[in-house]
C-alpha positions in Angstrom: 0.0 0.0 0.0 2.8 2.4 0.9 4.6 1.7 -2.4 1.4 2.1 -4.3 0.7 5.5 -2.6 4.2 6.7 -3.3 3.8 5.7 -6.9 0.5 7.4 -7.1 2.0 10.5 -5.6 4.7 10.7 -8.2 2.2 10.0 -11.0 0.0 12.8 -9.6 2.8 15.3 -9.6 3.8 14.5 -13.1 0.2 14.5 -14.3 -0.4 17.8 -12.6 2.6 19.4 -14.3 2.5 17.9 -17.7 -1.0 16.7 -18.3 -2.1 16.9 -22.1 -5.2 18.6 -21.0 -3.3 21.4 -19.4 -0.8 21.7 -22.3 -3.8 21.9 -24.7 -5.4 24.5 -22.5 -2.3 26.6 -22.4 -1.8 26.2 -26.2 -5.3 27.5 -26.8 -4.7 30.4 -24.5 -1.4 31.3 -26.1 -2.9 31.1 -29.6 -5.8 33.4 -28.6 -3.4 35.9 -27.0 -1.1 35.9 -30.0 -4.1 36.4 -32.3 -5.5 39.2 -30.2 -2.1 40.9 -30.2 -1.6 40.4 -33.9 -5.0 42.0 -34.6 -4.1 44.9 -32.3 -0.7 45.5 -33.9 -2.1 45.2 -37.5 -4.8 47.8 -36.5 -2.0 50.0 -35.2 -0.1 49.6 -38.5 2.7 47.6 -37.0 4.3 44.6 -38.7 4.6 41.7 -36.4 7.7 39.5 -36.5 7.3 36.3 -38.4 10.4 34.7 -36.8 9.4 31.4 -35.1 9.6 31.4 -31.3 12.8 30.1 -29.9 12.9 27.0 -27.7 15.1 26.8 -24.6 17.6 23.9 -24.5 16.4 20.5 -23.2 12.8 19.3 -23.0 11.4 22.5 -21.5 8.3 23.9 -23.2 8.9 26.9 -25.6 8.0 30.3 -24.3 6.6 32.6 -27.0 8.6 35.8 -26.8 9.1 36.5 -30.5 8.1 40.2 -30.7 7.2 41.6 -27.3 7.9 41.4 -23.6 7.1 37.9 -22.3 3.5 37.4 -21.5 3.7 33.8 -20.3 4.5 32.4 -17.0 3.1 29.1 -18.2 1.1 26.9 -15.9 3.7 24.2 -16.2 6.4 26.7 -15.4 4.7 27.9 -12.3 4.1 24.3 -11.1 7.7 23.4 -11.7 8.8 26.3 -9.5 6.5 25.2 -6.7 7.3 21.5 -7.0 11.0 22.4 -6.5 12.2 20.4 -9.5 16.0 20.2 -9.9 15.9 18.9 -13.4 18.4 20.9 -15.6 15.8 21.3 -18.4 13.1 22.4 -16.0 15.5 24.8 -14.3 16.3 26.3 -17.6 12.6 26.8 -18.3 12.1 28.3 -14.9 14.7 31.0 -15.6 13.1 32.0 -18.9 11.1 34.9 -17.4 11.4 37.4 -14.6 8.6 39.6 -13.1 9.3 43.2 -12.3 6.5 45.4 -10.8 4.0 42.7 -11.8 5.1 42.7 -15.4 6.7 39.6 -16.9 9.8 40.0 -19.0 12.3 37.6 -20.5 15.1 36.6 -18.1 18.3 38.5 -19.1 20.3 35.3 -19.0 18.1 33.3 -21.3 16.4 36.1 -23.3 15.7 35.1 -26.9 16.2 37.7 -29.7 13.3 40.1 -29.9 12.5 42.2 -33.1 11.3 45.7 -32.5 7.8 46.5 -33.5 8.9 49.5 -35.6 12.6 49.0 -36.4 14.8 52.0 -37.2 12.0 54.5 -36.2 12.8 54.9 -32.4 9.0 54.5 -31.9 7.4 55.1 -28.5 5.8 51.6 -28.7 9.3 49.9 -28.5 11.1 51.7 -25.7 8.8 52.4 -22.8 7.7 49.0 -21.4 9.8 49.0 -18.2 9.3 51.4 -15.2 12.0 54.0 -14.4 13.2 55.0 -11.0 11.7 58.3 -9.9 14.5 60.9 -9.5 12.3 62.8 -7.0 11.8 59.8 -4.7 12.3 56.1 -4.1 9.4 54.9 -6.2 9.2 54.2 -9.9 7.5 55.9 -12.8 5.8 53.8 -15.6 7.1 54.2 -19.1 3.7 55.4 -20.3 3.7 58.1 -17.6 6.9 59.5 -19.0 5.2 59.7 -22.5 2.2 61.3 -21.0 4.3 63.9 -19.2 6.1 64.7 -22.5 2.7 65.2 -24.3 1.5 67.5 -21.5 4.7 69.5 -21.6 4.4 69.8 -25.3 0.9 71.2 -24.9 2.2 73.7 -22.3 5.1 74.8 -24.7 2.6 75.3 -27.4 0.5 77.5 -25.2 3.6 79.6 -24.2 4.5 80.0 -27.9 1.0 81.4 -28.6 1.4 83.8 -25.6 4.8 84.9 -27.1 3.1 85.6 -30.4 0.4 87.6 -28.6 3.1 89.8 -27.0 4.6 90.3 -30.4 1.2 91.4 -31.6 0.8 93.9 -28.8 4.2 95.4 -29.6 3.3 95.7 -33.3 0.0 97.4 -32.4 1.6 99.8 -30.0 4.4 100.5 -32.5 1.8 101.2 -35.3 -0.1 103.5 -33.0 3.0 105.6 -32.2 4.0 105.7 -35.8 0.6 107.1 -36.8 0.7 109.6 -34.0 4.2 110.8 -35.0 3.2 111.1 -38.7 0.7 113.8 -37.6 3.4 115.8 -35.8 3.7 119.4 -37.2 7.5 119.7 -36.5 9.4 121.1 -39.5 6.2 121.6 -41.4 7.4 125.0 -42.7 10.3 123.5 -44.7 10.0 124.5 -48.4 11.2 123.3 -51.8 12.3 119.9 -52.8 13.6 119.3 -49.2 10.2 120.2 -47.9 8.6 117.7 -50.2 11.0 115.0 -49.1 10.3 115.8 -45.4 6.6 115.6 -46.0 7.1 112.2 -47.6 9.0 111.1 -44.6 6.0 111.9 -42.4 3.6 110.2 -44.8 5.8 107.1 -44.9 5.3 106.8 -41.1 1.5 106.7 -41.6 1.9 104.1 -44.4 4.3 102.0 -42.2 1.8 102.2 -39.3 -0.8 100.7 -41.6 1.6 97.9 -42.6 2.3 97.0 -39.0 -1.4 97.0 -38.1 -2.1 94.5 -40.9 0.9 92.4 -39.8 -0.4 92.2 -36.3 -3.9 91.3 -37.5 -2.4 88.5 -39.7 -0.3 87.3 -36.8 -3.4 86.9 -34.7 -5.5 85.1 -37.3 -2.8 83.0 -39.0 -0.4 82.2 -36.1 -1.6 82.9 -32.6 -5.2 81.7 -32.9 -4.2 78.3 -34.6 -1.6 77.7 -32.0 -4.0 78.3 -29.2 -6.9 76.3 -30.7 -4.9 73.2 -31.7 -6.0 70.2 -29.7 -8.1 72.3 -27.3 -9.3 69.1 -25.7 -5.9 67.5 -25.6 -5.5 67.5 -21.8 -8.9 65.9 -21.4 -8.1 63.2 -23.9 -4.7 62.4 -22.3 -6.4 62.1 -18.9 -8.7 59.4 -20.3 -5.8 57.5 -21.8 -3.9 57.8 -18.5 -6.8 56.4 -16.5 -7.4 53.6 -18.9 -3.8 52.4 -19.0 -3.5 52.9 -15.2 -6.6 50.8 -14.6 -5.2 48.0 -16.8 -1.9 48.1 -14.9 -3.8 47.9 -11.6 -5.7 45.0 -12.9 -2.5 43.3 -13.8 -1.1 43.9 -10.3 -4.2 42.4 -8.8 -4.0 39.3 -11.1 -0.3 38.9 -10.2 -1.2 39.0 -6.5 -3.7 36.3 -7.1 -1.0 34.2 -8.8 1.3 34.6 -5.8 -1.5 33.7 -3.4 -2.4 30.6 -5.5 1.2 29.6 -5.7 1.6 29.8 -2.0 -1.6 27.8 -1.5 -0.3 25.1 -3.9 3.0 24.9 -2.0 1.1 24.4 1.3 -1.2 21.7 -0.1 1.8 19.9 -1.6 3.7 20.1 1.6 0.6 18.7 3.5 0.3 15.9 1.0 3.9 15.0 1.2 3.9 15.1 5.0 0.9 12.8 5.3 2.4 10.4 2.7 5.7 10.2 4.7 3.8 9.6 7.9 1.9 6.8 6.3 5.1 5.3 4.9 6.9 5.2 8.3 3.6 4.3 10.2 3.9 7.4 12.5 0.2 8.1 11.9 -3.0 6.3 11.5 -3.8 8.3 8.4 -5.9 6.3 6.0 -5.8 6.1 2.3 -8.9 8.3 2.3 -7.0 11.1 4.0 -4.3 10.8 1.4 -6.8 11.0 -1.4 -8.4 14.0 0.2 -5.1 15.8 0.5 -4.4 14.8 -3.1 -7.7 16.3 -4.3 -6.9 19.6 -2.4 -3.5 19.7 -4.0 -4.9 19.1 -7.5 -7.5 21.8 -6.9 -4.8 24.2 -5.7 -2.9 23.4 -9.0 -6.0 24.1 -11.0 -6.5 27.4 -9.1 -2.9 28.4 -9.9 -3.4 27.6 -13.6 -6.6 29.7 -13.6 -4.9 32.6 -11.9 -2.0 32.4 -14.4 -4.4 32.4 -17.3 -6.2 35.5 -16.0 -2.8 37.2 -15.4 -1.7 36.5 -18.9 -5.0 37.8 -20.3 -4.6 41.0 -18.3 -1.0 41.5 -19.4 -2.0 40.8 -23.0 -4.7 43.4 -22.8 -2.3 45.9 -21.2 0.2 45.2 -23.9 -2.3 45.8 -26.7 -3.5 49.0 -25.3 0.1 50.2 -24.6 1.0 49.6 -28.3 -2.1 51.4 -29.7 -2.0 54.3 -27.2 1.7 55.0 -27.5 1.4 55.0 -31.3 -1.4 57.5 -30.9 0.7 59.7 -28.6 3.5 59.5 -31.2 1.2 60.5 -34.0 -0.1 63.5 -31.9 3.5 64.6 -31.1 4.4 64.5 -34.8 1.3 66.4 -35.7 2.0 69.1 -33.0 5.6 69.7 -34.0 4.7 69.8 -37.7 1.8 72.2 -37.0 4.0 74.6 -35.0 6.7 74.4 -37.6 4.2 75.4 -40.3 2.8 78.4 -38.4 6.3 79.6 -37.4 7.1 79.5 -41.2 4.0 81.6 -41.7 5.3 84.0 -39.1 8.6 84.5 -41.0 6.7 84.8 -44.3 4.5 87.6 -42.8 7.6 89.2 -41.4 9.3 89.2 -44.8 6.2 90.7 -46.4 6.1 93.4 -43.7 9.7 94.3 -44.5 8.9 94.5 -48.2 5.9 96.7 -47.5 8.0 98.9 -45.2 10.6 99.1 -48.0 7.9 100.3 -50.4 6.9 103.1 -48.0 10.5 104.3 -47.9 11.2 104.1 -51.6 9.2 107.4 -52.4 11.3 109.1 -49.7 14.5 107.9 -51.3 13.3 109.1 -54.7 12.5 112.5 -53.4 15.8 112.8 -51.5 17.7 112.1 -54.7 15.8 115.0 -56.3 16.7 117.5 -53.6 18.5 120.3 -55.4 19.5 123.3 -53.4 20.1 125.4 -56.5 16.6 124.6 -57.9 15.1 125.3 -54.5 16.8 128.6 -54.4 15.6 129.5 -57.9 12.0 128.6 -57.0 12.1 130.5 -53.8 13.7 133.6 -55.4 11.2 133.6 -58.2 8.3 133.6 -55.7 9.7 135.9 -53.1 12.0 138.3 -55.0 11.6 142.0 -54.3 13.7 143.5 -57.1 16.9 142.8 -59.0 18.1 146.4 -59.3 21.1 146.8 -57.0 21.9 149.9 -55.1 24.6 152.4 -56.4 26.7 155.1 -54.8 25.0 158.4 -54.1 26.2 161.3 -56.3 26.6 165.0 -55.2 
């Protein structure tokens, strides 16, 4: 009876770890996850790697890591860890993954080659999976949070740029007002001749220049400042929704991971209890019956099933988080490109308006230049003399 129970125990452990039913269940789960991720990536316009998954040495089951952070602590792998297997092939499988902040990654020592989702593009969706230590404290900041902070900073920079253009508009308007006021000044209005005409044109050019600057300020408002201010007016609200969505998925992932750890601990306790009762029966230190052994075996089997279920739910949660991270980071990337390009275009419009202003100002100065070139003191003297002469007979000496 003792030998039979011992054999049954070994058979149970092996069947719990490697049963075809469980392998088939995990295979269906992995296939559904890969299909879901493939649909997500194709929807996001990302080409998924077609490289076949790499298989660790030995007889350990392959872990599908071909194109993303590992999403699988397989049920067999979890059970191997808890059953304390010392088999070289199983130990190799156990070290295939590592969990950091409830996210499962390939183990650095056994990590298979991973192809980037968007090679050569330095895309957001490839470089922000891990958490980063917070420089302001002892905690960590999620990679997505760093992207979100960059987007919000970009929005603030855009707002400040529009405020800068607004200040430029105020300066232009004030400048135009002062130019118009100065053009009405009566100083040196009594100047005559060709020089007087040139001086009058100088004053008129101020009025013309004031009009040019008023038009420039109006165009700055309608073609530069207003578009900068109105672009993505609801941007912050949209980003908050994305933040909450990704944060909720990450919280769910942490909750599922906690359930896995709890189930793993329960399985260890059930296995320890089964082993202890079996040993006591073998050395006849207890009156435990075969029924007690079967009961303990059933509890251990149930604990193994619970662990498998928790791992399945964890993998599903991580898969969903992964998909949303890809699509959302690509959307943030698109918005950043759109923001930078939009600002560049409107700053180009600013420089174009400035060039036009310079050309218009030059046109107001050209008449002044032409009149200044015509200033002729001799001609002015002739005109003035003709108009104001009092007689051309010169005085002579008096005769006695």
